[in-house]
C-alpha positions as CSV (number, residue, x, y, z in Angstrom):
1,M,46.6,67.3,89.7
2,S,49.7,69.4,89.8
3,I,50.9,72.4,87.8
4,S,53.9,71.6,85.6
5,P,56.6,74.3,85.9
6,T,59.0,75.4,83.2
7,S,62.4,77.0,83.5
8,D,62.9,80.7,83.5
9,T,65.8,83.0,84.3
10,S,65.8,86.3,86.1
11,S,68.5,88.9,86.6
12,T,69.3,91.3,89.4
13,E,71.5,94.4,89.4
14,C,73.8,95.5,92.2
15,A,75.2,99.0,92.6
16,R,78.4,99.5,94.4
17,S,80.1,102.6,95.5
18,S,83.4,103.3,97.3
19,K,85.1,106.3,98.8
20,P,88.8,106.5,99.7
21,C,89.5,107.2,103.3
22,G,93.3,106.7,103.6
23,V,94.1,110.4,103.1
24,W,91.5,111.4,105.7
25,V,92.8,108.9,108.3
26,T,96.4,110.1,107.7
27,S,95.6,113.8,108.0
28,W,93.4,113.2,111.1
29,T,96.2,111.4,113.0
30,R,98.6,114.3,112.2
31,T,96.4,117.1,113.5
32,D,98.3,117.3,116.8
33,P,102.1,117.5,116.3
34,S,102.7,116.8,120.0
35,M,100.9,113.5,119.9
36,R,103.2,110.6,120.7
37,L,104.0,108.0,118.0
38,H,102.5,105.2,120.1
39,T,99.2,107.1,120.3
40,R,99.2,108.0,116.6
41,L,99.8,104.4,115.6
42,L,97.1,103.2,118.0
43,L,94.5,105.7,116.8
44,S,95.4,105.0,113.2
45,Y,94.8,101.3,113.7
46,I,91.5,101.9,115.5
47,V,90.2,104.3,112.8
48,V,91.2,101.9,110.0
49,L,89.4,99.0,111.8
50,A,86.3,101.1,112.5
51,V,86.1,102.4,108.9
52,T,86.6,98.8,107.6
53,L,83.8,97.4,109.8
54,S,81.5,100.3,108.9
55,V,82.1,99.7,105.2
56,I,81.4,96.0,105.7
57,I,78.1,96.7,107.5
58,V,77.0,99.3,105.0
59,A,77.8,97.0,102.1
60,L,75.8,94.2,103.7
61,L,72.8,96.5,104.2
62,L,73.0,97.7,100.6
63,F,73.3,94.1,99.5
64,L,70.2,93.1,101.5
65,N,68.4,96.2,100.2
66,A,69.1,95.2,96.6
67,R,67.8,91.6,97.0
68,P,64.3,90.7,96.1
69,A,61.9,90.8,99.0
70,P,61.1,87.4,100.6
71,P,57.8,86.3,98.9
72,Q,56.2,84.8,102.0
73,R,54.2,88.0,102.9
74,I,53.1,88.5,99.3
75,Y,51.9,84.9,99.2
76,Q,49.9,85.4,102.3
77,Q,48.4,88.6,100.9
78,L,47.5,87.0,97.6
79,G,46.1,83.9,99.5
80,V,43.6,86.2,101.3
81,V,42.4,87.6,98.0
82,A,42.3,84.1,96.4
83,Q,40.2,82.8,99.4
84,A,37.7,85.7,99.0
85,H,37.3,85.2,95.3
86,L,37.0,81.4,95.7
87,R,34.1,81.9,98.1
88,Q,32.3,84.0,95.5
89,L,33.1,81.6,92.6
90,L,31.9,78.5,94.5
91,R,28.3,79.8,94.9
92,P,25.8,77.6,93.2
93,R,24.6,80.2,90.8
94,M,28.2,80.5,89.4
95,Q,28.1,76.9,88.3
96,L,25.1,77.7,86.0
97,L,27.0,80.5,84.1
98,T,28.4,80.0,80.7
99,P,32.2,80.0,80.4
100,E,32.1,83.5,79.0
101,D,29.9,84.8,81.9
102,F,32.1,83.0,84.4
103,L,35.2,84.8,83.0
104,A,33.3,88.1,83.2
105,Q,32.7,87.4,86.9
106,I,36.4,86.7,87.4
107,E,37.2,90.0,85.7
108,A,34.7,91.9,87.9
109,L,36.3,90.4,91.1
110,A,39.8,91.3,89.8
111,T,38.6,94.9,89.2
112,E,37.1,95.1,92.6
113,S,40.1,93.7,94.5
114,G,42.7,95.5,92.4
115,V,44.8,92.4,92.2
116,R,45.9,91.1,88.8
117,T,44.2,87.9,87.9
118,L,45.0,85.5,85.2
119,V,43.2,82.4,83.9
120,V,45.7,79.9,82.4
121,D,45.0,76.7,80.4
122,V,47.5,74.3,82.0
123,E,47.2,71.8,79.2
124,A,48.3,74.3,76.5
125,N,50.2,76.7,78.8
126,T,48.3,79.6,77.2
127,V,46.6,82.6,78.8
128,L,42.8,82.6,78.6
129,F,42.3,85.8,80.5
130,D,44.6,88.6,82.0
131,S,43.0,91.4,83.9
132,S,46.1,93.6,83.2
133,Q,45.9,92.8,79.5
134,S,49.7,92.3,79.4
135,F,49.0,88.9,77.9
136,T,46.5,88.6,75.1
137,E,44.1,85.7,74.9
138,G,46.0,82.6,73.6
139,S,49.5,84.0,74.4
140,P,51.9,81.4,75.8
141,I,53.1,81.8,79.4
142,T,55.9,80.2,81.4
143,F,56.2,80.2,85.1
144,D,58.3,78.7,87.9
145,V,56.7,77.0,90.9
146,D,58.4,77.1,94.3
147,P,58.2,73.5,95.5
148,D,59.9,74.2,98.8
149,S,57.6,77.1,99.8
150,T,56.3,76.7,103.3
151,V,54.0,79.7,103.2
152,S,50.9,79.3,105.4
153,L,47.8,79.9,103.2
154,P,44.3,80.4,104.6
155,A,42.9,77.0,105.4
156,G,39.6,77.6,103.6
157,L,41.6,78.2,100.4
158,R,42.5,74.5,100.2
159,L,38.9,73.1,100.3
160,T,36.1,73.1,97.9
161,A,32.5,73.4,98.9
162,E,32.4,69.6,98.9
163,G,35.5,69.3,101.1
164,S,37.8,68.0,98.4
165,L,41.5,69.1,98.5
166,L,42.4,71.8,95.9
167,N,46.0,72.0,94.6
168,V,47.5,75.3,95.5
169,E,50.8,76.4,94.0
170,V,53.0,79.5,94.5
171,G,55.8,80.8,92.3
172,E,56.7,83.5,89.8
173,F,56.4,84.3,86.1
174,G,57.7,87.0,83.8
175,N,55.7,89.6,81.9
176,P,56.4,90.0,78.2
177,D,58.3,93.1,79.1
178,G,60.5,91.1,81.5
179,E,59.0,92.3,84.8
180,A,58.9,89.7,87.5
181,W,55.6,88.8,89.2
182,V,54.8,86.4,92.0
183,F,51.6,84.4,92.1
184,V,49.3,82.1,94.1
185,G,47.6,79.7,91.8
186,I,44.5,77.5,92.5
187,V,42.5,75.2,90.3
188,A,39.5,76.9,88.8
189,P,36.3,75.6,90.5
190,R,34.9,74.7,87.0
191,R,36.2,74.0,83.6
192,I,36.6,76.9,81.2
193,G,37.2,75.3,77.8
194,G,39.7,73.0,79.5
195,E,41.4,72.5,82.8
196,A,42.4,75.9,84.0
197,I,44.0,77.6,87.0
198,L,43.4,81.0,88.5
199,M,46.6,83.0,89.2
200,Y,46.6,86.0,91.6
201,A,49.7,88.0,91.0
202,L,51.7,91.0,92.4
203,P,55.0,92.5,91.1
204,Q,58.1,91.1,92.7
205,P,59.4,94.1,94.8
206,T,62.9,94.7,96.1
207,Q,62.9,95.0,99.8
208,S,63.5,98.3,101.6
209,L,66.2,98.8,104.2
210,R,63.6,98.7,106.9
211,V,62.2,95.4,105.6
212,A,65.7,94.0,105.4
213,L,66.4,94.9,108.9
214,E,63.1,93.4,110.0
215,E,63.7,90.2,108.1
216,F,67.4,89.7,108.9
217,G,68.1,92.0,111.9
218,S,67.7,89.4,114.6
219,A,68.9,86.4,112.6
220,L,71.9,88.0,110.8
221,L,72.8,91.6,111.6
222,R,72.8,91.3,115.3
223,P,75.3,88.3,115.3
224,I,77.4,90.2,112.8
225,I,77.5,93.3,114.9
226,Q,78.3,91.3,118.0
227,A,81.1,89.5,116.1
228,A,82.4,92.8,114.8
229,F,82.5,94.3,118.2
230,M,84.4,91.3,119.6
231,G,86.8,91.5,116.6
232,L,87.3,95.2,117.2
233,V,88.1,94.6,120.9
234,V,90.7,91.9,119.9
235,A,92.0,94.1,117.1
236,V,92.4,97.1,119.5
237,F,94.4,94.9,121.9
238,M,96.6,93.7,119.1
239,A,97.0,97.3,117.9
240,V,98.2,98.3,121.4
241,V,100.8,95.5,121.3
242,V,101.9,96.3,117.8
243,S,102.1,100.0,118.3
244,R,104.2,99.6,121.4
245,T,106.4,97.1,119.6
246,V,107.1,99.7,116.9
247,A,107.3,102.7,119.2
248,R,109.5,101.3,121.9
249,P,112.7,101.0,119.8
250,L,112.1,104.5,118.5
251,L,111.7,105.8,122.1
252,H,115.1,104.1,122.9
253,I,116.6,105.9,119.9
254,A,115.2,109.2,121.0
255,D,116.5,108.8,124.6
256,A,119.9,107.8,123.2
257,A,119.9,110.8,120.8
258,R,119.3,113.2,123.8
259,A,122.1,111.6,125.7
260,V,124.4,112.0,122.7
261,A,123.4,115.7,122.4
262,A,124.4,116.0,126.1
263,G,127.9,114.7,125.3
264,D,127.5,110.9,126.0
265,Y,129.0,109.4,122.8
266,D,129.0,105.8,124.2
267,Q,125.2,105.4,123.6
268,Q,124.2,102.3,121.6
269,V,120.6,101.2,121.1
270,P,119.3,97.6,120.6
271,V,118.7,96.7,116.9
272,T,115.1,95.4,117.3
273,G,111.7,95.9,115.9
274,P,110.5,96.0,112.2
275,P,113.1,96.2,109.4
276,E,112.7,99.9,109.0
277,V,113.2,100.5,112.8
278,R,116.2,98.2,112.8
279,T,117.7,100.2,110.0
280,V,117.3,103.4,111.9
281,A,118.8,101.8,115.1
282,D,121.7,100.4,113.1
283,S,122.3,103.8,111.4
284,F,122.1,105.5,114.8
285,N,124.7,103.2,116.3
286,Q,127.0,103.7,113.3
287,M,126.5,107.5,113.7
288,T,127.4,107.5,117.4
289,H,130.5,105.4,116.6
290,E,131.5,107.9,113.9
291,V,130.8,110.9,116.1
292,K,132.8,109.3,118.9
293,A,135.7,108.6,116.5
294,A,135.5,112.2,115.1
295,Q,135.4,113.6,118.6
296,K,138.4,111.5,119.6
297,A,140.3,112.5,116.5
298,Q,139.5,116.2,117.1
299,Q,140.7,115.9,120.7
300,D,143.9,114.2,119.4
301,F,144.3,117.0,116.8
302,M,144.0,119.7,119.5
303,V,146.7,118.0,121.5
304,N,148.9,117.5,118.5
305,V,148.4,121.0,117.3
306,S,149.2,122.4,120.7
307,H,152.3,120.3,120.9
308,D,153.4,121.2,117.3
309,L,152.8,124.9,117.9
310,K,154.6,124.8,121.2
311,T,157.8,123.4,119.8
312,P,158.4,126.0,117.1
313,L,157.1,128.8,119.2
314,T,159.6,127.7,122.0
315,S,162.4,127.7,119.5
316,I,161.4,131.1,118.0
317,Q,161.1,132.6,121.5
318,G,164.4,131.2,122.7
319,Y,166.5,132.1,119.6
320,S,164.9,135.5,119.3
321,Q,165.6,136.2,123.0
322,A,169.3,135.1,122.5
323,I,169.7,137.4,119.6
324,M,168.2,140.3,121.6
325,D,170.5,139.5,124.5
326,G,173.6,139.2,122.2
327,A,174.1,135.7,123.7
328,T,174.3,133.8,120.4
329,P,177.7,133.4,118.7
330,N,176.0,133.1,115.3
331,P,173.0,135.4,114.9
332,V,172.5,134.5,111.2
333,E,172.2,130.8,112.1
334,S,169.7,131.6,114.9
335,A,167.7,133.8,112.5
336,G,167.6,130.9,110.0
337,I,166.2,128.6,112.7
338,I,163.6,131.2,113.5
339,H,162.7,131.4,109.8
340,E,162.5,127.6,109.5
341,E,160.2,127.3,112.5
342,A,158.0,130.2,111.3
343,T,157.7,128.5,107.9
344,R,156.6,125.3,109.7
345,L,153.9,127.2,111.6
346,N,152.7,128.8,108.4
347,R,152.5,125.4,106.8
348,M,150.4,124.1,109.6
349,V,148.0,127.1,109.4
350,A,147.8,126.7,105.6
351,E,146.9,123.0,105.9
352,I,144.0,123.7,108.3
353,T,142.8,126.6,106.1
354,D,143.0,124.6,102.9
355,L,141.0,121.6,104.4
356,A,138.3,123.9,105.6
357,R,138.0,125.6,102.2
358,L,138.1,122.3,100.4
359,Q,135.3,120.9,102.4
360,D,133.2,124.0,102.0
361,G,133.9,124.2,98.3
362,Q,135.5,127.6,98.6
363,L,139.0,126.8,97.5
364,A,139.4,128.1,94.0
365,M,141.1,125.8,91.5
366,T,142.3,126.7,88.0
367,K,142.0,123.6,85.8
368,V,144.0,123.5,82.6
369,D,145.5,120.8,80.3
370,L,148.3,119.1,82.2
371,D,151.1,116.7,81.3
372,I,151.1,114.4,84.4
373,S,154.3,112.7,83.2
374,Q,156.2,116.0,83.1
375,I,154.8,117.0,86.6
376,V,155.9,113.6,88.0
377,Q,159.4,114.0,86.5
378,G,159.8,117.4,88.1
379,I,158.7,116.2,91.5
380,G,161.1,113.3,91.3
381,H,164.0,115.6,90.4
382,R,163.2,118.0,93.3
383,L,162.9,115.2,95.9
384,T,165.9,113.1,94.8
385,M,168.2,115.1,97.0
386,M,165.9,114.6,100.0
387,A,165.9,110.8,99.4
388,E,169.7,110.6,98.9
389,K,170.4,112.4,102.1
390,K,168.5,109.7,103.9
391,G,170.1,106.9,101.9
392,I,166.9,106.0,100.0
393,E,166.7,105.2,96.3
394,L,163.9,107.2,94.5
395,L,162.9,105.6,91.2
396,V,160.7,107.6,88.8
397,E,158.9,105.9,85.9
398,A,157.1,108.7,84.3
399,D,155.6,106.8,81.3
400,P,153.8,109.0,78.7
401,V,150.1,109.3,79.6
402,P,147.2,111.3,78.1
403,R,146.8,114.9,79.3
404,I,144.2,115.7,81.9
405,K,142.3,118.7,83.1
406,G,143.5,119.8,86.6
407,D,145.0,122.4,88.9
408,G,148.8,121.9,88.5
409,D,149.8,123.5,91.8
410,R,147.3,121.4,93.8
411,L,148.3,118.1,92.1
412,V,152.0,118.9,92.7
413,Q,151.0,119.4,96.4
414,V,149.2,116.0,96.4
415,I,152.0,114.0,94.8
416,T,154.8,115.8,96.7
417,N,153.0,115.0,100.0
418,L,152.7,111.3,99.1
419,V,156.3,111.0,98.0
420,S,157.6,113.0,101.0
421,N,155.7,110.7,103.4
422,A,157.1,107.6,101.6
423,I,160.7,108.9,102.0
424,K,160.0,110.0,105.6
425,Y,158.7,106.6,106.7
426,T,161.1,104.4,104.7
427,P,164.3,103.4,106.6
428,R,167.8,103.9,105.2
429,G,168.6,101.6,102.3
430,G,164.9,101.4,101.3
431,R,163.3,102.2,97.9
432,V,160.5,104.5,96.8
433,R,158.9,104.2,93.4
434,L,156.9,106.9,91.6
435,K,155.1,105.7,88.5
436,T,152.4,106.8,86.0
437,Q,150.2,104.6,83.8
438,V,146.9,104.5,81.9
439,N,144.1,102.5,83.5
440,N,140.3,102.4,83.3
441,G,139.8,105.4,81.2
442,G,142.1,107.6,83.2
443,V,145.6,108.2,84.5
444,E,147.1,106.6,87.6
445,I,149.9,107.9,89.7
446,I,151.4,105.2,92.0
447,V,153.6,105.8,95.0
448,H,155.1,102.6,96.4
449,D,157.7,102.1,99.2
450,N,159.1,99.2,101.1
451,G,159.1,101.1,104.4
452,I,157.5,100.5,107.8
453,G,154.0,100.2,106.2
454,I,150.6,100.9,107.8
455,S,148.9,98.7,110.4
456,R,145.6,97.0,109.5
457,E,143.9,99.0,112.2
458,D,145.0,102.4,110.8
459,L,144.6,101.6,107.1
460,P,140.8,102.2,106.8
461,R,141.1,105.5,108.6
462,I,144.2,107.2,107.2
463,F,142.2,109.7,105.1
464,E,140.1,110.9,108.0
465,R,140.5,114.4,109.3
466,F,142.8,114.7,112.3
467,Y,143.6,111.0,112.3
468,Q,147.2,110.4,113.3
469,V,148.9,107.6,111.4
470,D,152.2,108.8,112.8
471,K,151.5,107.1,116.2
472,A,151.9,103.8,114.4
473,R,154.6,104.8,112.0
474,G,157.2,106.6,114.2
475,P,157.8,109.2,116.8
476,R,157.3,112.2,114.5
477,R,153.9,113.7,114.5
478,G,151.9,116.0,112.3
479,T,148.5,117.6,112.2
480,G,146.8,114.6,110.7
481,L,145.4,116.7,107.9
482,G,147.9,116.0,105.0
483,L,146.2,112.9,103.7
484,A,142.7,114.3,104.3
485,I,143.7,117.4,102.2
486,T,145.1,115.0,99.6
487,R,141.9,113.1,99.3
488,E,139.8,116.3,99.0
489,I,142.0,117.7,96.2
490,V,141.8,114.4,94.3
491,Q,138.0,114.2,94.7
492,A,137.7,117.8,93.5
493,H,139.3,116.6,90.3
494,G,136.8,113.8,89.9
495,G,139.3,111.2,90.9
496,T,139.9,108.7,93.6
497,I,142.8,107.8,96.0
498,S,143.4,104.5,97.8
499,A,146.0,103.0,100.0
500,T,147.1,99.4,100.5
501,S,149.6,97.8,102.9
502,A,150.3,94.2,104.0
503,G,150.9,95.5,107.5
504,K,153.7,96.9,109.6
505,N,157.2,96.8,108.0
506,E,155.6,95.5,104.7
507,G,155.6,98.8,102.8
508,S,152.7,100.7,101.4
509,T,151.2,101.7,98.1
510,F,149.1,104.9,97.3
511,T,147.2,105.0,94.0
512,I,145.7,108.1,92.6
513,W,143.3,107.8,89.7
514,L,142.3,110.9,87.6
515,P,139.9,111.0,84.7
516,S,141.1,111.9,81.2
517,E,139.0,113.0,78.3
518,H,141.8,112.0,75.9
519,V,141.9,108.3,76.7
520,S,140.4,106.2,73.9
521,T,140.5,102.9,75.7
522,V,137.5,103.5,78.0
523,I,136.0,100.2,79.1
524,S,132.6,101.3,80.4
525,G,132.8,105.0,80.6
526,K,132.7,104.9,84.4
527,R,135.3,104.3,87.1
528,P,134.5,100.8,88.6
């Protein structure tokens, strides 16, 4: 006969814990400021991998520790007890006892062995006897039989005194309080009111870490550790490759930066590596290009300033010497030339000083309500004679525009500089137009000429400090600061300035935009 199992469910609880380690790894790799980036990256990768593997191993051990212990050993332990009891119960005198006395003998054996013993009526699935008294007599019981169990029970447990095979089952059942127990069950050697089985039971324990290691160490943990070690070796190798890939472009940039600091402005680094490193390399290349251009412009400026200073100083020295020697027929005219050259020198010094103060934010500006149309009309009136002397037509279209906040003297300086340049670089018979209009929530001042224009190469750089547009526009040279000062003044007013030209001999257009609080036709409130 066989014991019929019934279904039952059991639950297990798993506790998990975590501890952040990213901050510790980051601070650990930054303990030595002199450590090379390649070494830091490599150590960071190794530490992260080691921590990850450690967490995996610890989690695995905790998981094994929380699992129910394998029942094979408990089955063997219970089998020994069941065999000893069966030998006692198979004695001839036991067969002569009444069912009540037979149960009393079972209770005595249970008390002596300390192993919980139950007698279960398999036909009614009720408990006839429970040595722990968790089940009362007649209480129903359900249990699960493990049909795949291969536990080796004592050989004598499977045979009766007459040599017939006894049915032995192993499995588990639940107490009324939900506690799980495992059992070894054998058919009772005699009937007790009906067909009954004897169940020898122990609580289902969770295995300790030591047991887990004993049970799974050789079969599971050792291969895992070996695989982890191999993975760590491969990962370290990959970390070396990756860290070198990241660090090598940065080392190139560092070497190039030292060369630039030593005065070699032709340094360029390859744009390789991860996106962030490529961005740094590209920015470095752009920086060296700008530094080289600025250095070249500054050198040109020194040459130009030296030339421009030498010319008036030579004139001043020559005419003053002639006056002192009495060798000039017209001393007043010579004094006038000296005054004109001195004024030119003063203007050059003022331009250099103004640009330095503007860039440092130290040039004081007095901003008041201004009528730009009136200012433009005044400038046009003053420069008309200059244009007529050169045979150029100066057209002024000072349409009414809203008032703005600004420094009148500085804006006059800006507009006068642009119109003077337009007249200077427009050939005889040409035309210069000065116009005001409202646009995009502000006021625009436009200076247009049909003169010699600006080359495509010079146009993007005409507002740079020290940059000489004159070399492409004519033989007359300046300091290269006029347009740079113009841009700084316009930006100090919250405005913008731009230049357009179709190329050489195609004329040019300069447009100044200044914000106005009085304009009601603001599109978006911002300058596009």
